[in-house]
N, C-alpha and C positions, 0 to 999 in steps of 0.2 A: 383720162385715166379714171377707172371706176373707184368709187369710194369703198374703203374697207369697213366692215361691220365693226362696231365697238366690241371690245373683248367680252363684255358681259353677255351680249347677244349670242356670241359664238359658244360660250360656256353653257348658256341656257339651252341652245339647240342640242348640244351633246348630252346634257342632262335629260332633255325630253326624249331623245332617242334611247337613252339608257333605261328610262322608265318604261317606254313602250316595249323594249326588248324584255324587260322584267315581267311586264304584264302578260306578254305572249308566252313566256316560259312558264309562268304560274298557271295559266289556263291549260297549257299542254300537259303539265304535271298533274293537274286535277283530272283531266280526261284520262290519262294513263292510270291514275288511281281508281277511277270508276270502272275502267275495263278490267283491272286486276281483281277488284271486288266481285265483278260479275263472273269472271272465270272461277274464282274461289267458290262462289255460290253454286255454280254448275257442278263443280267437282264434288262438293259436299252432297248435292242432291243425288248424283249418281252413286255415291258411296252408300247413302241411306237406302236407295232403291235396291242395291245389291244385298244389303243387310236384311231388308224386309223379305226379299226372295229367299234368302238362306233360312230365315226363321220359319217361313211358311213351309218350306220343304222339310225342315226338321219336325215341325208339328204334324204334318201329314204322315211322315214316317213313324212317328211315335204312336199316333192313333191307329195306323194300320197294324203295327206290330203288337200293340197292347190289346187290340180288340179280338185277336185270334184269327183274323183274316189272313194275316201275314205269317201265321205260325209255320206254314210249309217253307216259306222263305227263310224264317229264323232257323229252322232245322237244317236247311242247306248251308246256312252261314256257320252254324256250329260245327259242321264237319270240317271246315277249313281251320278252325281255331283249336289248337291243341290244349285240351283241358287237363290232361294228366290222369286219365282213367286207368 
């Protein structure tokens, strides 16, 4: 008949397994956190890129309209806006 392990060894093996599971879970959660931060950084970068493009388009439109080159375009736009003449 096989000998039974003493009770202390059985509890230690359960504790070791529990610690191993906790370590694995901790490493997995850290990896998930890193991936979430990377996705957030990508989202912020694309948002900034769109904002810069919008600012560039606005500056180009301002310079074209203020320099007189776009005065013909501005006159055409004024025909659509009721000014109340």
